[in-house]
C-alpha positions as a Markdown table, in Angstrom:
| # | Residue | x | y | z |
|---|---|---|---|---|
| 1 | Met | 92.0 | 73.8 | 94.4 |
| 2 | Met | 92.3 | 76.2 | 91.7 |
| 3 | Gly | 94.6 | 78.9 | 91.8 |
| 4 | Thr | 93.8 | 82.6 | 91.4 |
| 5 | Gly | 93.6 | 82.1 | 87.7 |
| 6 | Arg | 96.2 | 84.8 | 86.8 |
| 7 | Ile | 100.3 | 84.3 | 86.4 |
| 8 | Glu | 102.3 | 87.7 | 86.9 |
| 9 | Arg | 105.7 | 88.0 | 86.4 |
| 10 | Glu | 107.7 | 90.9 | 86.8 |
| 11 | Ile | 111.9 | 92.2 | 86.0 |
| 12 | Leu | 114.0 | 95.2 | 86.1 |
| 13 | Val | 116.4 | 94.5 | 83.2 |
| 14 | Glu | 119.7 | 96.8 | 81.8 |
| 15 | Ala | 118.3 | 97.5 | 79.0 |
| 16 | Pro | 116.3 | 100.3 | 76.9 |
| 17 | Val | 113.0 | 99.8 | 76.7 |
| 18 | Asp | 113.2 | 99.3 | 72.4 |
| 19 | Val | 115.8 | 96.3 | 72.9 |
| 20 | Val | 113.9 | 94.3 | 74.8 |
| 21 | Trp | 110.6 | 95.0 | 72.8 |
| 22 | Glu | 112.7 | 94.0 | 69.7 |
| 23 | Val | 113.8 | 90.7 | 71.9 |
| 24 | Ile | 110.4 | 90.2 | 73.2 |
| 25 | Thr | 108.3 | 90.4 | 69.6 |
| 26 | Ala | 111.2 | 89.5 | 67.2 |
| 27 | Ser | 111.4 | 85.7 | 65.8 |
| 28 | Glu | 114.8 | 85.5 | 65.1 |
| 29 | His | 115.2 | 86.4 | 69.4 |
| 30 | Leu | 112.5 | 84.2 | 70.6 |
| 31 | Gly | 114.4 | 81.0 | 70.0 |
| 32 | His | 116.8 | 82.2 | 72.4 |
| 33 | Trp | 114.6 | 82.9 | 75.5 |
| 34 | Phe | 110.9 | 81.9 | 74.7 |
| 35 | Lys | 111.4 | 78.1 | 73.2 |
| 36 | Asp | 113.6 | 77.1 | 70.2 |
| 37 | Asp | 110.8 | 76.9 | 67.3 |
| 38 | Ala | 109.4 | 80.3 | 68.4 |
| 39 | Gln | 108.0 | 82.1 | 65.5 |
| 40 | Ile | 105.6 | 84.9 | 65.1 |
| 41 | Glu | 104.0 | 87.9 | 63.1 |
| 42 | Leu | 104.1 | 90.8 | 64.3 |
| 43 | Arg | 100.4 | 92.3 | 63.8 |
| 44 | Val | 97.5 | 91.9 | 65.1 |
| 45 | Asp | 95.9 | 88.7 | 64.1 |
| 46 | Gly | 99.5 | 87.7 | 63.1 |
| 47 | Arg | 99.8 | 84.0 | 63.4 |
| 48 | Gly | 102.8 | 82.3 | 65.5 |
| 49 | Arg | 103.9 | 79.1 | 67.6 |
| 50 | Ala | 105.9 | 78.1 | 70.8 |
| 51 | Gly | 106.6 | 74.8 | 70.5 |
| 52 | Pro | 103.5 | 72.6 | 69.1 |
| 53 | Phe | 101.1 | 75.4 | 70.5 |
| 54 | Thr | 99.6 | 77.9 | 68.0 |
| 55 | Leu | 99.3 | 81.7 | 69.1 |
| 56 | Arg | 97.3 | 84.6 | 67.9 |
| 57 | Val | 98.6 | 88.7 | 68.2 |
| 58 | Val | 96.3 | 90.5 | 69.9 |
| 59 | Ala | 98.5 | 93.9 | 70.4 |
| 60 | Val | 101.3 | 95.5 | 69.2 |
| 61 | Glu | 102.0 | 98.9 | 70.4 |
| 62 | Ala | 105.3 | 99.4 | 69.6 |
| 63 | Pro | 107.3 | 99.5 | 72.4 |
| 64 | His | 105.2 | 99.2 | 75.4 |
| 65 | Arg | 103.0 | 96.8 | 74.8 |
| 66 | Phe | 102.7 | 93.5 | 73.5 |
| 67 | Ala | 99.7 | 90.4 | 73.6 |
| 68 | Phe | 98.7 | 87.0 | 72.4 |
| 69 | Arg | 96.5 | 84.7 | 73.0 |
| 70 | Trp | 97.1 | 80.8 | 72.7 |
| 71 | Val | 96.1 | 77.7 | 74.3 |
| 72 | Arg | 98.4 | 74.5 | 75.4 |
| 73 | Arg | 96.2 | 71.7 | 72.6 |
| 74 | Thr | 97.9 | 70.7 | 69.7 |
| 75 | Gly | 96.0 | 72.6 | 66.7 |
| 76 | Val | 93.9 | 74.2 | 68.1 |
| 77 | Glu | 93.4 | 77.9 | 67.2 |
| 78 | Pro | 93.2 | 80.2 | 69.7 |
| 79 | Asp | 90.1 | 82.1 | 70.4 |
| 80 | Glu | 88.5 | 84.4 | 73.3 |
| 81 | Asp | 86.9 | 80.9 | 74.3 |
| 82 | Asn | 89.8 | 78.4 | 74.5 |
| 83 | Ser | 92.6 | 80.3 | 75.2 |
| 84 | Thr | 94.4 | 82.5 | 77.8 |
| 85 | Leu | 96.1 | 86.2 | 77.4 |
| 86 | Val | 99.4 | 86.7 | 77.7 |
| 87 | Glu | 100.6 | 90.9 | 77.9 |
| 88 | Met | 103.8 | 92.2 | 78.2 |
| 89 | Arg | 103.8 | 95.8 | 78.8 |
| 90 | Leu | 107.5 | 97.4 | 78.5 |
| 91 | Thr | 108.4 | 100.8 | 81.0 |
| 92 | Ala | 111.5 | 102.8 | 80.9 |
| 93 | Glu | 112.8 | 102.9 | 84.6 |
| 94 | Asn | 116.2 | 104.0 | 85.8 |
| 95 | Gly | 118.3 | 103.6 | 82.6 |
| 96 | Gly | 116.5 | 100.2 | 82.0 |
| 97 | Thr | 113.2 | 98.4 | 81.2 |
| 98 | Arg | 110.6 | 97.5 | 83.7 |
| 99 | Leu | 109.2 | 94.0 | 81.8 |
| 100 | Arg | 105.6 | 93.2 | 83.3 |
| 101 | Met | 103.6 | 89.9 | 81.8 |
| 102 | Val | 100.4 | 89.1 | 83.0 |
| 103 | Glu | 98.9 | 85.7 | 81.4 |
| 104 | Thr | 95.1 | 85.6 | 82.3 |
| 105 | Gly | 91.8 | 83.6 | 81.2 |
| 106 | Ile | 93.1 | 80.2 | 83.3 |
| 107 | Ala | 90.0 | 80.4 | 85.3 |
| 108 | Asp | 87.9 | 80.4 | 82.3 |
| 109 | Leu | 89.5 | 77.4 | 80.3 |
| 110 | Pro | 86.9 | 74.8 | 79.1 |
| 111 | Trp | 89.1 | 71.9 | 80.8 |
| 112 | Pro | 88.0 | 70.1 | 84.1 |
| 113 | Glu | 89.5 | 72.2 | 87.7 |
| 114 | Ala | 92.3 | 70.4 | 88.1 |
| 115 | Glu | 93.7 | 70.6 | 84.4 |
| 116 | Arg | 93.3 | 74.1 | 85.0 |
| 117 | Ala | 95.0 | 74.2 | 87.8 |
| 118 | Lys | 97.9 | 72.3 | 86.8 |
| 119 | Tyr | 98.6 | 74.2 | 84.2 |
| 120 | Glu | 98.5 | 77.5 | 86.5 |
| 121 | Asp | 100.8 | 75.8 | 88.4 |
| 122 | Glu | 103.3 | 74.5 | 85.7 |
| 123 | Tyr | 102.9 | 78.3 | 83.6 |
| 124 | Arg | 103.5 | 80.0 | 86.9 |
| 125 | Leu | 107.4 | 77.9 | 87.1 |
| 126 | Gly | 107.4 | 78.4 | 83.4 |
| 127 | Trp | 107.2 | 82.2 | 82.9 |
| 128 | Glu | 109.9 | 82.2 | 86.1 |
| 129 | Arg | 112.2 | 80.2 | 84.1 |
| 130 | Thr | 111.8 | 81.7 | 80.5 |
| 131 | Phe | 111.7 | 85.6 | 82.2 |
| 132 | Glu | 115.4 | 84.2 | 83.8 |
| 133 | Arg | 116.5 | 83.2 | 80.1 |
| 134 | Leu | 115.3 | 86.6 | 79.3 |
| 135 | Glu | 116.8 | 88.2 | 81.6 |
| 136 | Ala | 120.4 | 86.2 | 80.8 |
| 137 | Tyr | 119.8 | 86.5 | 76.7 |
| 138 | Leu | 119.7 | 90.3 | 77.3 |
| 139 | Ala | 122.2 | 90.1 | 79.1 |
| 140 | Arg | 124.7 | 88.6 | 76.7 |
| 141 | Leu | 123.9 | 90.9 | 73.8 |
| 142 | Asp | 126.2 | 93.5 | 73.2 |
| 143 | Leu | 124.2 | 96.8 | 73.6 |
| 144 | Gly | 127.0 | 99.0 | 73.3 |
| 145 | Ser | 127.3 | 98.3 | 69.5 |
| 146 | Arg | 124.0 | 99.7 | 69.1 |
| 147 | Pro | 122.8 | 103.2 | 67.6 |
């Protein structure tokens, strides 16, 4: 049985927008909360990876919107027909930052229905855990030493 075809996650963190932006877009931070070996070229059409999977940056609107496409297939370049779109939006709120992530396109993946449903279930839980790691990492940063 198919789910919604999208995954949404939202958190409010006690860190300024520019700090959260840096943490979610800079390769030196990604390994602390996303994937150990995650890397990214922060530009439209920039390439990156998360574990064995390739990603492609589709939007960089610092410091409020970041989006990329990725596909759970080793050695496959993500494009509009074979991948999901992950979009992150950051807004200042009460001295902190609201980070909203939406992953769409799951229902359109060219995979059997059971595999799409499994992906959605696994990645819904995966994003929950990823955001828990992100919150913990942001809490450990020494924000007092920032200009």
